[in-house]
mmCIF file of the N, C-alpha and C atoms, coordinates in Angstrom:
data_MODEL
# 
_entry.id   MODEL 
# 
loop_
_atom_site.group_PDB 
_atom_site.id 
_atom_site.type_symbol 
_atom_site.label_atom_id 
_atom_site.label_alt_id 
_atom_site.label_comp_id 
_atom_site.label_asym_id 
_atom_site.label_entity_id 
_atom_site.label_seq_id 
_atom_site.pdbx_PDB_ins_code 
_atom_site.Cartn_x 
_atom_site.Cartn_y 
_atom_site.Cartn_z 
_atom_site.occupancy 
_atom_site.B_iso_or_equiv 
_atom_site.pdbx_formal_charge 
_atom_site.auth_seq_id 
_atom_site.auth_comp_id 
_atom_site.auth_asym_id 
_atom_site.auth_atom_id 
_atom_site.pdbx_PDB_model_num 
ATOM 1   N N  . MET A 1 1  ? -15.231 -7.815  -22.824 1.00 0.00 ? 1  MET A N  1 
ATOM 2   C CA . MET A 1 1  ? -13.995 -8.501  -23.153 1.00 0.00 ? 1  MET A CA 1 
ATOM 3   C C  . MET A 1 1  ? -12.976 -8.231  -22.051 1.00 0.00 ? 1  MET A C  1 
ATOM 4   N N  . THR A 1 2  ? -12.402 -9.259  -21.514 1.00 0.00 ? 2  THR A N  1 
ATOM 5   C CA . THR A 1 2  ? -11.380 -9.132  -20.485 1.00 0.00 ? 2  THR A CA 1 
ATOM 6   C C  . THR A 1 2  ? -10.024 -9.448  -21.092 1.00 0.00 ? 2  THR A C  1 
ATOM 7   N N  . LEU A 1 3  ? -9.067  -8.544  -20.881 1.00 0.00 ? 3  LEU A N  1 
ATOM 8   C CA . LEU A 1 3  ? -7.726  -8.756  -21.387 1.00 0.00 ? 3  LEU A CA 1 
ATOM 9   C C  . LEU A 1 3  ? -6.841  -9.265  -20.264 1.00 0.00 ? 3  LEU A C  1 
ATOM 10  N N  . LEU A 1 4  ? -6.135  -10.327 -20.511 1.00 0.00 ? 4  LEU A N  1 
ATOM 11  C CA . LEU A 1 4  ? -5.212  -10.895 -19.544 1.00 0.00 ? 4  LEU A CA 1 
ATOM 12  C C  . LEU A 1 4  ? -3.789  -10.636 -19.997 1.00 0.00 ? 4  LEU A C  1 
ATOM 13  N N  . LYS A 1 5  ? -2.831  -10.709 -19.065 1.00 0.00 ? 5  LYS A N  1 
ATOM 14  C CA . LYS A 1 5  ? -1.446  -10.442 -19.444 1.00 0.00 ? 5  LYS A CA 1 
ATOM 15  C C  . LYS A 1 5  ? -0.953  -11.430 -20.496 1.00 0.00 ? 5  LYS A C  1 
ATOM 16  N N  . GLU A 1 6  ? -1.569  -12.622 -20.549 1.00 0.00 ? 6  GLU A N  1 
ATOM 17  C CA . GLU A 1 6  ? -1.181  -13.607 -21.560 1.00 0.00 ? 6  GLU A CA 1 
ATOM 18  C C  . GLU A 1 6  ? -1.575  -13.171 -22.970 1.00 0.00 ? 6  GLU A C  1 
ATOM 19  N N  . ASP A 1 7  ? -2.484  -12.195 -23.074 1.00 0.00 ? 7  ASP A N  1 
ATOM 20  C CA . ASP A 1 7  ? -2.962  -11.718 -24.371 1.00 0.00 ? 7  ASP A CA 1 
ATOM 21  C C  . ASP A 1 7  ? -1.984  -10.748 -25.031 1.00 0.00 ? 7  ASP A C  1 
ATOM 22  N N  . PHE A 1 8  ? -0.964  -10.314 -24.298 1.00 0.00 ? 8  PHE A N  1 
ATOM 23  C CA . PHE A 1 8  ? -0.059  -9.284  -24.797 1.00 0.00 ? 8  PHE A CA 1 
ATOM 24  C C  . PHE A 1 8  ? 1.341   -9.841  -24.998 1.00 0.00 ? 8  PHE A C  1 
ATOM 25  N N  . THR A 1 9  ? 2.046   -9.285  -25.979 1.00 0.00 ? 9  THR A N  1 
ATOM 26  C CA . THR A 1 9  ? 3.456   -9.599  -26.174 1.00 0.00 ? 9  THR A CA 1 
ATOM 27  C C  . THR A 1 9  ? 4.275   -8.400  -25.711 1.00 0.00 ? 9  THR A C  1 
ATOM 28  N N  . MET A 1 10 ? 5.593   -8.524  -25.730 1.00 0.00 ? 10 MET A N  1 
ATOM 29  C CA . MET A 1 10 ? 6.452   -7.425  -25.289 1.00 0.00 ? 10 MET A CA 1 
ATOM 30  C C  . MET A 1 10 ? 6.236   -6.159  -26.103 1.00 0.00 ? 10 MET A C  1 
ATOM 31  N N  . ASN A 1 11 ? 5.796   -6.278  -27.331 1.00 0.00 ? 11 ASN A N  1 
ATOM 32  C CA . ASN A 1 11 ? 5.643   -5.112  -28.188 1.00 0.00 ? 11 ASN A CA 1 
ATOM 33  C C  . ASN A 1 11 ? 4.279   -4.453  -28.064 1.00 0.00 ? 11 ASN A C  1 
ATOM 34  N N  . ASP A 1 12 ? 3.368   -5.069  -27.320 1.00 0.00 ? 12 ASP A N  1 
ATOM 35  C CA . ASP A 1 12 ? 2.052   -4.475  -27.137 1.00 0.00 ? 12 ASP A CA 1 
ATOM 36  C C  . ASP A 1 12 ? 2.146   -3.288  -26.193 1.00 0.00 ? 12 ASP A C  1 
ATOM 37  N N  . LYS A 1 13 ? 1.311   -2.305  -26.425 1.00 0.00 ? 13 LYS A N  1 
ATOM 38  C CA . LYS A 1 13 ? 1.294   -1.089  -25.620 1.00 0.00 ? 13 LYS A CA 1 
ATOM 39  C C  . LYS A 1 13 ? -0.111  -0.871  -25.082 1.00 0.00 ? 13 LYS A C  1 
ATOM 40  N N  . ILE A 1 14 ? -0.192  -0.369  -23.873 1.00 0.00 ? 14 ILE A N  1 
ATOM 41  C CA . ILE A 1 14 ? -1.456  0.048   -23.291 1.00 0.00 ? 14 ILE A CA 1 
ATOM 42  C C  . ILE A 1 14 ? -1.315  1.523   -22.971 1.00 0.00 ? 14 ILE A C  1 
ATOM 43  N N  . ILE A 1 15 ? -2.226  2.326   -23.448 1.00 0.00 ? 15 ILE A N  1 
ATOM 44  C CA . ILE A 1 15 ? -2.194  3.763   -23.190 1.00 0.00 ? 15 ILE A CA 1 
ATOM 45  C C  . ILE A 1 15 ? -3.285  4.072   -22.173 1.00 0.00 ? 15 ILE A C  1 
ATOM 46  N N  . LEU A 1 16 ? -2.875  4.704   -21.085 1.00 0.00 ? 16 LEU A N  1 
ATOM 47  C CA . LEU A 1 16 ? -3.815  5.091   -20.044 1.00 0.00 ? 16 LEU A CA 1 
ATOM 48  C C  . LEU A 1 16 ? -3.956  6.601   -20.054 1.00 0.00 ? 16 LEU A C  1 
ATOM 49  N N  . ALA A 1 17 ? -5.159  7.081   -19.886 1.00 0.00 ? 17 ALA A N  1 
ATOM 50  C CA . ALA A 1 17 ? -5.386  8.525   -19.849 1.00 0.00 ? 17 ALA A CA 1 
ATOM 51  C C  . ALA A 1 17 ? -6.277  8.846   -18.660 1.00 0.00 ? 17 ALA A C  1 
ATOM 52  N N  . GLN A 1 18 ? -5.924  9.899   -17.958 1.00 0.00 ? 18 GLN A N  1 
ATOM 53  C CA . GLN A 1 18 ? -6.725  10.352  -16.826 1.00 0.00 ? 18 GLN A CA 1 
ATOM 54  C C  . GLN A 1 18 ? -6.593  11.860  -16.740 1.00 0.00 ? 18 GLN A C  1 
ATOM 55  N N  . ASN A 1 19 ? -7.692  12.547  -16.638 1.00 0.00 ? 19 ASN A N  1 
ATOM 56  C CA . ASN A 1 19 ? -7.687  13.995  -16.526 1.00 0.00 ? 19 ASN A CA 1 
ATOM 57  C C  . ASN A 1 19 ? -7.869  14.356  -15.051 1.00 0.00 ? 19 ASN A C  1 
ATOM 58  N N  . LEU A 1 20 ? -6.834  14.943  -14.434 1.00 0.00 ? 20 LEU A N  1 
ATOM 59  C CA . LEU A 1 20 ? -6.907  15.348  -13.035 1.00 0.00 ? 20 LEU A CA 1 
ATOM 60  C C  . LEU A 1 20 ? -7.106  16.849  -12.976 1.00 0.00 ? 20 LEU A C  1 
ATOM 61  N N  . LYS A 1 21 ? -8.295  17.267  -12.617 1.00 0.00 ? 21 LYS A N  1 
ATOM 62  C CA . LYS A 1 21 ? -8.590  18.703  -12.543 1.00 0.00 ? 21 LYS A CA 1 
ATOM 63  C C  . LYS A 1 21 ? -8.292  19.273  -11.170 1.00 0.00 ? 21 LYS A C  1 
ATOM 64  N N  . THR A 1 22 ? -8.282  18.430  -10.152 1.00 0.00 ? 22 THR A N  1 
ATOM 65  C CA . THR A 1 22 ? -8.022  18.894  -8.788  1.00 0.00 ? 22 THR A CA 1 
ATOM 66  C C  . THR A 1 22 ? -6.861  18.101  -8.214  1.00 0.00 ? 22 THR A C  1 
ATOM 67  N N  . ASP A 1 23 ? -6.354  18.556  -7.084  1.00 0.00 ? 23 ASP A N  1 
ATOM 68  C CA . ASP A 1 23 ? -5.278  17.842  -6.415  1.00 0.00 ? 23 ASP A CA 1 
ATOM 69  C C  . ASP A 1 23 ? -5.778  16.476  -5.957  1.00 0.00 ? 23 ASP A C  1 
ATOM 70  N N  . GLY A 1 24 ? -4.868  15.505  -5.949  1.00 0.00 ? 24 GLY A N  1 
ATOM 71  C CA . GLY A 1 24 ? -5.256  14.185  -5.482  1.00 0.00 ? 24 GLY A CA 1 
ATOM 72  C C  . GLY A 1 24 ? -4.366  13.105  -6.041  1.00 0.00 ? 24 GLY A C  1 
ATOM 73  N N  . ARG A 1 25 ? -4.801  11.883  -5.848  1.00 0.00 ? 25 ARG A N  1 
ATOM 74  C CA . ARG A 1 25 ? -4.038  10.713  -6.278  1.00 0.00 ? 25 ARG A CA 1 
ATOM 75  C C  . ARG A 1 25 ? -4.959  9.764   -7.029  1.00 0.00 ? 25 ARG A C  1 
ATOM 76  N N  . ILE A 1 26 ? -4.432  9.194   -8.106  1.00 0.00 ? 26 ILE A N  1 
ATOM 77  C CA . ILE A 1 26 ? -5.139  8.168   -8.873  1.00 0.00 ? 26 ILE A CA 1 
ATOM 78  C C  . ILE A 1 26 ? -4.163  7.027   -9.083  1.00 0.00 ? 26 ILE A C  1 
ATOM 79  N N  . SER A 1 27 ? -4.648  5.803   -9.063  1.00 0.00 ? 27 SER A N  1 
ATOM 80  C CA . SER A 1 27 ? -3.762  4.667   -9.295  1.00 0.00 ? 27 SER A CA 1 
ATOM 81  C C  . SER A 1 27 ? -4.399  3.710   -10.291 1.00 0.00 ? 27 SER A C  1 
ATOM 82  N N  . PHE A 1 28 ? -3.550  3.062   -11.066 1.00 0.00 ? 28 PHE A N  1 
ATOM 83  C CA . PHE A 1 28 ? -3.956  2.058   -12.040 1.00 0.00 ? 28 PHE A CA 1 
ATOM 84  C C  . PHE A 1 28 ? -3.324  0.745   -11.609 1.00 0.00 ? 28 PHE A C  1 
ATOM 85  N N  . GLU A 1 29 ? -4.137  -0.270  -11.365 1.00 0.00 ? 29 GLU A N  1 
ATOM 86  C CA . GLU A 1 29 ? -3.636  -1.574  -10.943 1.00 0.00 ? 29 GLU A CA 1 
ATOM 87  C C  . GLU A 1 29 ? -3.957  -2.610  -12.015 1.00 0.00 ? 29 GLU A C  1 
ATOM 88  N N  . GLY A 1 30 ? -3.370  -3.791  -11.872 1.00 0.00 ? 30 GLY A N  1 
ATOM 89  C CA . GLY A 1 30 ? -3.611  -4.863  -12.828 1.00 0.00 ? 30 GLY A CA 1 
ATOM 90  C C  . GLY A 1 30 ? -2.688  -4.799  -14.025 1.00 0.00 ? 30 GLY A C  1 
ATOM 91  N N  . LEU A 1 31 ? -1.570  -4.063  -13.885 1.00 0.00 ? 31 LEU A N  1 
ATOM 92  C CA . LEU A 1 31 ? -0.584  -3.956  -14.959 1.00 0.00 ? 31 LEU A CA 1 
ATOM 93  C C  . LEU A 1 31 ? 0.658   -4.750  -14.586 1.00 0.00 ? 31 LEU A C  1 
ATOM 94  N N  . TYR A 1 32 ? 1.459   -5.100  -15.582 1.00 0.00 ? 32 TYR A N  1 
ATOM 95  C CA . TYR A 1 32 ? 2.646   -5.924  -15.364 1.00 0.00 ? 32 TYR A CA 1 
ATOM 96  C C  . TYR A 1 32 ? 3.840   -5.311  -16.073 1.00 0.00 ? 32 TYR A C  1 
ATOM 97  N N  . ASP A 1 33 ? 5.031   -5.468  -15.461 1.00 0.00 ? 33 ASP A N  1 
ATOM 98  C CA . ASP A 1 33 ? 6.245   -4.990  -16.109 1.00 0.00 ? 33 ASP A CA 1 
ATOM 99  C C  . ASP A 1 33 ? 6.731   -6.019  -17.121 1.00 0.00 ? 33 ASP A C  1 
ATOM 100 N N  . ILE A 1 34 ? 7.867   -5.759  -17.710 1.00 0.00 ? 34 ILE A N  1 
ATOM 101 C CA . ILE A 1 34 ? 8.388   -6.610  -18.787 1.00 0.00 ? 34 ILE A CA 1 
ATOM 102 C C  . ILE A 1 34 ? 8.720   -8.022  -18.288 1.00 0.00 ? 34 ILE A C  1 
ATOM 103 N N  . ASP A 1 35 ? 8.946   -8.174  -16.972 1.00 0.00 ? 35 ASP A N  1 
ATOM 104 C CA . ASP A 1 35 ? 9.263   -9.483  -16.393 1.00 0.00 ? 35 ASP A CA 1 
ATOM 105 C C  . ASP A 1 35 ? 8.042   -10.161 -15.782 1.00 0.00 ? 35 ASP A C  1 
ATOM 106 N N  . ASP A 1 36 ? 6.843   -9.675  -16.122 1.00 0.00 ? 36 ASP A N  1 
ATOM 107 C CA . ASP A 1 36 ? 5.572   -10.224 -15.624 1.00 0.00 ? 36 ASP A CA 1 
ATOM 108 C C  . ASP A 1 36 ? 5.361   -10.015 -14.136 1.00 0.00 ? 36 ASP A C  1 
ATOM 109 N N  . ASN A 1 37 ? 6.023   -9.027  -13.542 1.00 0.00 ? 37 ASN A N  1 
ATOM 110 C CA . ASN A 1 37 ? 5.774   -8.673  -12.148 1.00 0.00 ? 37 ASN A CA 1 
ATOM 111 C C  . ASN A 1 37 ? 4.641   -7.648  -12.104 1.00 0.00 ? 37 ASN A C  1 
ATOM 112 N N  . PRO A 1 38 ? 3.705   -7.790  -11.156 1.00 0.00 ? 38 PRO A N  1 
ATOM 113 C CA . PRO A 1 38 ? 2.617   -6.806  -11.067 1.00 0.00 ? 38 PRO A CA 1 
ATOM 114 C C  . PRO A 1 38 ? 3.148   -5.442  -10.635 1.00 0.00 ? 38 PRO A C  1 
ATOM 115 N N  . VAL A 1 39 ? 2.639   -4.390  -11.245 1.00 0.00 ? 39 VAL A N  1 
ATOM 116 C CA . VAL A 1 39 ? 3.014   -3.014  -10.893 1.00 0.00 ? 39 VAL A CA 1 
ATOM 117 C C  . VAL A 1 39 ? 1.748   -2.178  -10.765 1.00 0.00 ? 39 VAL A C  1 
ATOM 118 N N  . THR A 1 40 ? 1.868   -1.092  -10.029 1.00 0.00 ? 40 THR A N  1 
ATOM 119 C CA . THR A 1 40 ? 0.796   -0.111  -9.883  1.00 0.00 ? 40 THR A CA 1 
ATOM 120 C C  . THR A 1 40 ? 1.330   1.227   -10.362 1.00 0.00 ? 40 THR A C  1 
ATOM 121 N N  . ILE A 1 41 ? 0.589   1.894   -11.216 1.00 0.00 ? 41 ILE A N  1 
ATOM 122 C CA . ILE A 1 41 ? 0.945   3.228   -11.684 1.00 0.00 ? 41 ILE A CA 1 
ATOM 123 C C  . ILE A 1 41 ? 0.189   4.223   -10.802 1.00 0.00 ? 41 ILE A C  1 
ATOM 124 N N  . VAL A 1 42 ? 0.924   5.175   -10.212 1.00 0.00 ? 42 VAL A N  1 
ATOM 125 C CA . VAL A 1 42 ? 0.327   6.156   -9.315  1.00 0.00 ? 42 VAL A CA 1 
ATOM 126 C C  . VAL A 1 42 ? 0.642   7.545   -9.841  1.00 0.00 ? 42 VAL A C  1 
ATOM 127 N N  . ILE A 1 43 ? -0.375  8.402   -9.900  1.00 0.00 ? 43 ILE A N  1 
ATOM 128 C CA . ILE A 1 43 ? -0.188  9.806   -10.265 1.00 0.00 ? 43 ILE A CA 1 
ATOM 129 C C  . ILE A 1 43 ? -0.652  10.650  -9.081  1.00 0.00 ? 43 ILE A C  1 
ATOM 130 N N  . ASP A 1 44 ? 0.283   11.446  -8.532  1.00 0.00 ? 44 ASP A N  1 
ATOM 131 C CA . ASP A 1 44 ? -0.014  12.389  -7.454  1.00 0.00 ? 44 ASP A CA 1 
ATOM 132 C C  . ASP A 1 44 ? 0.010   13.792  -8.041  1.00 0.00 ? 44 ASP A C  1 
ATOM 133 N N  . LYS A 1 45 ? -1.060  14.561  -7.837  1.00 0.00 ? 45 LYS A N  1 
ATOM 134 C CA . LYS A 1 45 ? -1.115  15.925  -8.352  1.00 0.00 ? 45 LYS A CA 1 
ATOM 135 C C  . LYS A 1 45 ? -1.341  16.889  -7.201  1.00 0.00 ? 45 LYS A C  1 
ATOM 136 N N  . SER A 1 46 ? -0.522  17.935  -7.170  1.00 0.00 ? 46 SER A N  1 
ATOM 137 C CA . SER A 1 46 ? -0.720  19.024  -6.218  1.00 0.00 ? 46 SER A CA 1 
ATOM 138 C C  . SER A 1 46 ? -0.683  20.329  -7.000  1.00 0.00 ? 46 SER A C  1 
ATOM 139 N N  . ASP A 1 47 ? -0.803  21.451  -6.307  1.00 0.00 ? 47 ASP A N  1 
ATOM 140 C CA . ASP A 1 47 ? -0.734  22.748  -6.988  1.00 0.00 ? 47 ASP A CA 1 
ATOM 141 C C  . ASP A 1 47 ? 0.616   22.984  -7.637  1.00 0.00 ? 47 ASP A C  1 
ATOM 142 N N  . ASP A 1 48 ? 1.672   22.388  -7.071  1.00 0.00 ? 48 ASP A N  1 
ATOM 143 C CA . ASP A 1 48 ? 3.034   22.657  -7.522  1.00 0.00 ? 48 ASP A CA 1 
ATOM 144 C C  . ASP A 1 48 ? 3.595   21.646  -8.505  1.00 0.00 ? 48 ASP A C  1 
ATOM 145 N N  . GLU A 1 49 ? 3.106   20.393  -8.469  1.00 0.00 ? 49 GLU A N  1 
ATOM 146 C CA . GLU A 1 49 ? 3.761   19.359  -9.272  1.00 0.00 ? 49 GLU A CA 1 
ATOM 147 C C  . GLU A 1 49 ? 2.828   18.201  -9.571  1.00 0.00 ? 49 GLU A C  1 
ATOM 148 N N  . VAL A 1 50 ? 3.268   17.393  -10.519 1.00 0.00 ? 50 VAL A N  1 
ATOM 149 C CA . VAL A 1 50 ? 2.627   16.121  -10.828 1.00 0.00 ? 50 VAL A CA 1 
ATOM 150 C C  . VAL A 1 50 ? 3.710   15.062  -10.742 1.00 0.00 ? 50 VAL A C  1 
ATOM 151 N N  . ILE A 1 51 ? 3.462   14.010  -9.984  1.00 0.00 ? 51 ILE A N  1 
ATOM 152 C CA . ILE A 1 51 ? 4.438   12.935  -9.796  1.00 0.00 ? 51 ILE A CA 1 
ATOM 153 C C  . ILE A 1 51 ? 3.844   11.657  -10.364 1.00 0.00 ? 51 ILE A C  1 
ATOM 154 N N  . LEU A 1 52 ? 4.616   10.981  -11.211 1.00 0.00 ? 52 LEU A N  1 
ATOM 155 C CA . LEU A 1 52 ? 4.229   9.689   -11.774 1.00 0.00 ? 52 LEU A CA 1 
ATOM 156 C C  . LEU A 1 52 ? 5.133   8.630   -11.165 1.00 0.00 ? 52 LEU A C  1 
ATOM 157 N N  . LEU A 1 53 ? 4.537   7.631   -10.516 1.00 0.00 ? 53 LEU A N  1 
ATOM 158 C CA . LEU A 1 53 ? 5.285   6.547   -9.883  1.00 0.00 ? 53 LEU A CA 1 
ATOM 159 C C  . LEU A 1 53 ? 4.893   5.224   -10.511 1.00 0.00 ? 53 LEU A C  1 
ATOM 160 N N  . ILE A 1 54 ? 5.862   4.347   -10.643 1.00 0.00 ? 54 ILE A N  1 
ATOM 161 C CA . ILE A 1 54 ? 5.601   2.968   -11.025 1.00 0.00 ? 54 ILE A CA 1 
ATOM 162 C C  . ILE A 1 54 ? 6.090   2.127   -9.856  1.00 0.00 ? 54 ILE A C  1 
ATOM 163 N N  . CYS A 1 55 ? 5.156   1.539   -9.121  1.00 0.00 ? 55 CYS A N  1 
ATOM 164 C CA . CYS A 1 55 ? 5.475   0.826   -7.879  1.00 0.00 ? 55 CYS A CA 1 
ATOM 165 C C  . CYS A 1 55 ? 5.335   -0.673  -8.079  1.00 0.00 ? 55 CYS A C  1 
ATOM 166 N N  . LYS A 1 56 ? 6.394   -1.412  -7.730  1.00 0.00 ? 56 LYS A N  1 
ATOM 167 C CA . LYS A 1 56 ? 6.275   -2.872  -7.745  1.00 0.00 ? 56 LYS A CA 1 
ATOM 168 C C  . LYS A 1 56 ? 5.512   -3.366  -6.533  1.00 0.00 ? 56 LYS A C  1 
ATOM 169 N N  . ASP A 1 57 ? 5.643   -2.678  -5.397  1.00 0.00 ? 57 ASP A N  1 
ATOM 170 C CA . ASP A 1 57 ? 4.894   -3.051  -4.205  1.00 0.00 ? 57 ASP A CA 1 
ATOM 171 C C  . ASP A 1 57 ? 4.243   -1.797  -3.649  1.00 0.00 ? 57 ASP A C  1 
ATOM 172 N N  . TYR A 1 58 ? 3.053   -1.507  -4.117  1.00 0.00 ? 58 TYR A N  1 
ATOM 173 C CA . TYR A 1 58 ? 2.354   -0.270  -3.769  1.00 0.00 ? 58 TYR A CA 1 
ATOM 174 C C  . TYR A 1 58 ? 2.064   -0.193  -2.270  1.00 0.00 ? 58 TYR A C  1 
ATOM 175 N N  . ASP A 1 59 ? 1.797   -1.331  -1.631  1.00 0.00 ? 59 ASP A N  1 
ATOM 176 C CA . ASP A 1 59 ? 1.515   -1.327  -0.201  1.00 0.00 ? 59 ASP A CA 1 
ATOM 177 C C  . ASP A 1 59 ? 2.707   -0.797  0.592   1.00 0.00 ? 59 ASP A C  1 
ATOM 178 N N  . ASP A 1 60 ? 3.938   -1.138  0.195   1.00 0.00 ? 60 ASP A N  1 
ATOM 179 C CA . ASP A 1 60 ? 5.133   -0.603  0.852   1.00 0.00 ? 60 ASP A CA 1 
ATOM 180 C C  . ASP A 1 60 ? 5.226   0.895   0.664   1.00 0.00 ? 60 ASP A C  1 
ATOM 181 N N  . TYR A 1 61 ? 4.889   1.405   -0.511  1.00 0.00 ? 61 TYR A N  1 
ATOM 182 C CA . TYR A 1 61 ? 4.907   2.844   -0.764  1.00 0.00 ? 61 TYR A CA 1 
ATOM 183 C C  . TYR A 1 61 ? 3.920   3.546   0.160   1.00 0.00 ? 61 TYR A C  1 
ATOM 184 N N  . GLU A 1 62 ? 2.722   3.000   0.303   1.00 0.00 ? 62 GLU A N  1 
ATOM 185 C CA . GLU A 1 62 ? 1.713   3.593   1.169   1.00 0.00 ? 62 GLU A CA 1 
ATOM 186 C C  . GLU A 1 62 ? 2.175   3.599   2.619   1.00 0.00 ? 62 GLU A C  1 
ATOM 187 N N  . ASP A 1 63 ? 2.868   2.551   3.064   1.00 0.00 ? 63 ASP A N  1 
ATOM 188 C CA . ASP A 1 63 ? 3.352   2.474   4.443   1.00 0.00 ? 63 ASP A CA 1 
ATOM 189 C C  . ASP A 1 63 ? 4.413   3.537   4.732   1.00 0.00 ? 63 ASP A C  1 
ATOM 190 N N  . ASP A 1 64 ? 5.203   3.924   3.711   1.00 0.00 ? 64 ASP A N  1 
ATOM 191 C CA . ASP A 1 64 ? 6.276   4.904   3.878   1.00 0.00 ? 64 ASP A CA 1 
ATOM 192 C C  . ASP A 1 64 ? 5.764   6.324   3.969   1.00 0.00 ? 64 ASP A C  1 
ATOM 193 N N  . LYS A 1 65 ? 4.560   6.582   3.536   1.00 0.00 ? 65 LYS A N  1 
ATOM 194 C CA . LYS A 1 65 ? 4.036   7.963   3.515   1.00 0.00 ? 65 LYS A CA 1 
ATOM 195 C C  . LYS A 1 65 ? 3.670   8.432   4.893   1.00 0.00 ? 65 LYS A C  1 
# 
């Protein structure tokens, strides 16, 4: 079953879970904000911190690093 953004209303929720045991980065693509703009969820984990980012243009974020 494939879910499309048209299948969801504003009140629908998607719960994402990821277990990061080591340092690194994971990203979730194919998600949309409330205005139907594509977003990428990025989780960066290091020994000191965990950073959660919601990027409207993930390619620009990657270029800045």
